C-alpha positions as CSV (number, residue, x, y, z in Angstrom):
1,M,4.8,13.0,-53.0
2,D,4.3,14.9,-49.7
3,H,6.7,14.1,-46.9
4,S,5.4,16.6,-44.4
5,P,5.3,15.4,-40.9
6,S,1.9,14.4,-39.7
7,A,0.3,16.2,-36.8
8,A,0.9,14.7,-33.4
9,P,-2.2,13.2,-31.8
10,T,-3.8,15.4,-29.2
11,P,-3.2,14.1,-25.7
12,Q,-6.3,13.0,-23.9
13,N,-7.6,15.6,-21.4
14,V,-6.8,14.4,-17.9
15,T,-9.4,15.5,-15.4
16,P,-10.0,14.4,-11.8
17,I,-12.7,12.1,-13.1
18,T,-10.6,10.2,-15.7
19,H,-8.3,8.4,-13.3
20,T,-10.7,7.4,-10.5
21,T,-9.3,3.8,-10.3
22,R,-5.8,5.0,-9.9
23,R,-6.8,7.4,-7.2
24,A,-8.8,4.6,-5.5
25,I,-5.8,2.4,-5.3
26,A,-3.8,5.2,-3.6
27,V,-6.6,5.9,-1.1
28,S,-7.4,2.2,-0.5
29,S,-3.7,1.7,0.5
30,L,-4.2,4.3,3.2
31,T,-7.5,2.9,4.5
32,L,-6.3,-0.7,4.4
33,G,-3.1,0.3,6.2
34,V,-5.1,2.0,9.0
35,W,-7.3,-1.0,9.2
36,G,-4.3,-3.3,9.3
37,C,-2.9,-1.3,12.2
38,L,-6.2,-1.6,14.1
39,V,-6.5,-5.4,13.7
40,F,-2.8,-6.3,13.8
41,W,-3.4,-8.8,16.6
42,W,-5.9,-10.8,14.5
43,Y,-3.5,-13.3,12.9
44,P,-3.4,-13.9,9.9
45,F,-6.1,-11.4,8.8
46,G,-4.2,-8.3,10.2
47,I,-1.0,-9.1,8.5
48,M,-2.8,-9.9,5.2
49,I,-4.6,-6.6,5.2
50,A,-1.4,-4.7,6.2
51,S,0.6,-6.5,3.5
52,T,-2.0,-5.7,0.9
53,A,-1.9,-2.0,1.9
54,T,1.9,-2.0,1.6
55,A,1.8,-3.6,-1.9
56,M,-0.8,-1.2,-3.1
57,A,1.1,1.8,-1.7
58,L,4.3,0.7,-3.4
59,L,2.4,0.3,-6.7
60,S,0.9,3.8,-6.3
61,I,4.2,5.4,-5.4
62,A,6.1,3.6,-8.3
63,M,3.4,4.6,-10.8
64,G,3.1,8.2,-9.5
65,W,-0.6,7.9,-8.7
66,R,-1.8,10.5,-6.3
67,A,-5.1,10.9,-4.6
68,G,-7.0,13.5,-2.6
69,K,-8.6,16.8,-3.7
70,E,-5.3,18.4,-4.6
71,G,-3.3,15.3,-5.5
72,Q,-1.7,14.5,-2.2
73,H,0.6,11.6,-1.8
74,L,-1.8,9.5,0.3
75,A,0.1,6.3,-0.7
76,W,3.0,7.4,1.4
77,L,0.7,7.3,4.5
78,G,-0.6,3.9,3.3
79,L,3.0,2.7,3.1
80,F,3.7,3.9,6.7
81,F,0.5,2.4,8.2
82,G,0.7,-0.8,6.2
83,G,4.3,-1.3,7.2
84,S,3.6,-0.5,10.8
85,G,0.7,-2.9,10.9
86,A,2.7,-5.7,9.3
87,G,5.5,-5.1,11.7
88,M,3.2,-5.1,14.7
89,A,1.6,-8.3,13.5
90,V,4.9,-10.1,13.1
91,A,6.1,-8.8,16.5
92,S,3.0,-9.8,18.4
93,Y,3.0,-13.3,16.7
94,R,6.6,-13.8,17.7
95,F,5.9,-12.6,21.2
96,M,3.0,-15.0,21.6
97,Q,5.1,-17.9,20.3
98,F,7.7,-17.0,22.9
99,V,5.2,-16.6,25.8
100,F,2.9,-19.5,25.1
101,D,5.0,-22.1,23.3
102,G,8.5,-21.3,24.6
103,I,9.9,-20.9,21.0
104,V,12.8,-18.5,21.0
105,P,13.0,-16.5,17.8
106,Q,16.1,-17.1,15.7
107,L,18.1,-14.3,14.1
108,P,17.4,-13.6,11.3
109,L,13.7,-14.0,12.0
110,P,12.2,-16.5,9.6
111,L,8.7,-15.5,8.7
C-alpha cells in the first residue's frame, strides 16, 4: 500500500482576463458613485445610485478586488463618491423639508 502524499493541484493561472466581473464591480462602484454625486438632488434616484455605489465599493474592498491597469484600488474612490453623494442627497432632502414644509429635523436624523 502506497501512502505517499498526492500532488497538490496546480492553481489556476490568474490573468487580467480571468477576473473581469470582479474588476467590473470595482469600476462600477466608482462610476456609479460619480453619477450619484452628479444627480444627488434627484430624489430618490440619486440616493439609490449613491447607495448602490457604496455597497458595491464595500463589497469590492472586503473581497480585495482591484481594478485598473495596474490593480489600483478604485473601489476606495467609489466609496468616497458614493458616500458623498448619499450624504448630499440626505442633506438636500432634509433642507427641502425644512424650507418648504417647515419640518425641523430631529436628532438623531431618522432616515
